[in-house]
N, C-alpha and C positions, 0 to 999 in steps of 0.2 A: 499421513499430514501433504493437505495440500492446496493449493491457491492458485489462480492462472485464472484468465480473462481471457475476452474473446472477442477483436477487432471488432469495432460497426461503421463505415468510414464515414459513412450516418450520420454518425455521431457523434465529429470530428470536434467541429466548431459550435461553440457557448451559443448558444441562447440567446440574444440581444446580439450578434456578433458578424448577420449571415449579409446584413448592405456591408460592412463594413468591410469585410474578406471580400466579399465581390470588386469593391471599391479600392482593395489595396489596400487600404491605409492597416491592418495589421502583419507588423514585421514579428512570427515568431519566435526571431532568436534572441527578442528585446522585452516582450510582452514579462509583465511578471509573476510572480511564483502568486500571488495567486492568483489570478484571474487565470493560472492553468493550472491551479490546486481547484477550485469550481467552477471556471466555465466548459470546460473543453474536456475531448474524447472519455463520454460516459460510453463504460464500452460493460460488457455484463460483467462482476466479474463470481468466480466459485473461489471458498474460503470455506473446507475439512478438515475435522478432528475424527480421525477413530472410527467413521463412519458417521461423526452427524454435521450434516449442513449447520452453520452460523452463516455464509450466504449462499445463496442459491440462484444465481444466475438476478444477483443484482444490477442489477442499472447504477453506476455509479461511477461518480472526476476519475483513470486511472492516474496521475497523475497526485491529487490527493489518501487515495488507497498505497501506493504506492509510499510516500511521504509521511501515513501513520502509518504503519505497516514500521519505518524506519527505524521513528520510534516510535514506537513500541521494544526493540531492537536493546535501545539506550533506557532504556525506562526500566530492563530487568535485569541490562545488565548494574547499574544502579543503585538499583528501591531490591528489585528484583519481586515488584509485582508497572502492572502498567498497564493498562486499553485500547480499543478500538475501538472511536464512536465516531458521531454522523451527523454530521451539524444542520442536514432538515429529517433529524426522527430521532425519538431519547433514547435506541437502543445503541444498546453498549459488549460488545465484550468485552467482559476480564479473564488478565493473562496473570498465572502470581509464580514464580517460580518456587517449587519444591523439589528441594536437592536439586538434580542437574534436568531436572523433568522439569515442563511447562502444562502450568493446570490451566487451560481451557473454561468463563461458563460464559452466561451473560445474561442482561435482561428477561429475555423472552424468551421463548422455543429452551429452554435449558434442563437439556437432559439431569435420568437423576443423578443420575452417573455424570460426571464430571469427566472429557479426555483427558489424554495428557499425552504429549512426546518428549524425546528429548529437546533437550535446550539448543543442541545444536542442528540438529534435524531442522524443527524456528529456520533457527538461526535460517542454516543455507535454502530452505523454501524462498524463506522473504528473497536472499541475496539476489539467486537464481528466478522470482517476479522478479524486483526490482530492473533488475539484470534486459531482458525480457522482456521487460516491458518499452523503456530507456533505448531500446533497439531498437522492436517496431517503430515510437510513433519520428524515432530519427531516418526511421528504414523512409515510412509514408510520408514523413513529412521535412526532408530530412535540415532547412534551415532554426530547424532545433537543435541541433547541435553548436551550435554557438552558444545557447545561451545559459545562464552560470548556472542557472536553479535547474538543473541535471547536472552537471556539476557536483551540487549540493549533495544533491541525494545519491548520488553516486558515491560519496565521500561518507552519507551518513550509513553503509553501508559497510563502507571497508572494513574488513575485521580485523579488531581491535590489537596491537602487540598479546604472544598470548592466546589470542581469543576463545579462553572460557568467562562464562559467565562471573567471576569478580560472586556470588555469591557462594557458600557452604550452607544456611541450612540442613 
């Protein structure tokens, strides 16, 4: 299980925000969740399970990927399944709990044998990805530390009481 990103400061400022950024009219401490999720910090993302690359050097908005992965944990815990999807295309990564393991399939380029990993490994990888993403963003843009969007993101990946999946298939 591997989820990581490659920071690229040339992709920090969202398309269409350059002039406002240069003029000092953008305050990262108050910018909306929607703007952060879809307009800023488009970094290369790698998402691999069992040797299969579901995403490989794909440029996606980091905050959106962090939220999507955090919501996938909630979906797995609550319903036993979740999806990682992308607004700009039809690609979907499907996650399903099978016992205490997560099975991964996708709408495109799916491997013949779907890769799996223990739920706790997936949860740990998502929590580590979100923690490193938040740390990277705050280090490069310190005013982001004041934005409540990052607090919401951290809360989504906090380990629930008991830490289990709630699913006993």
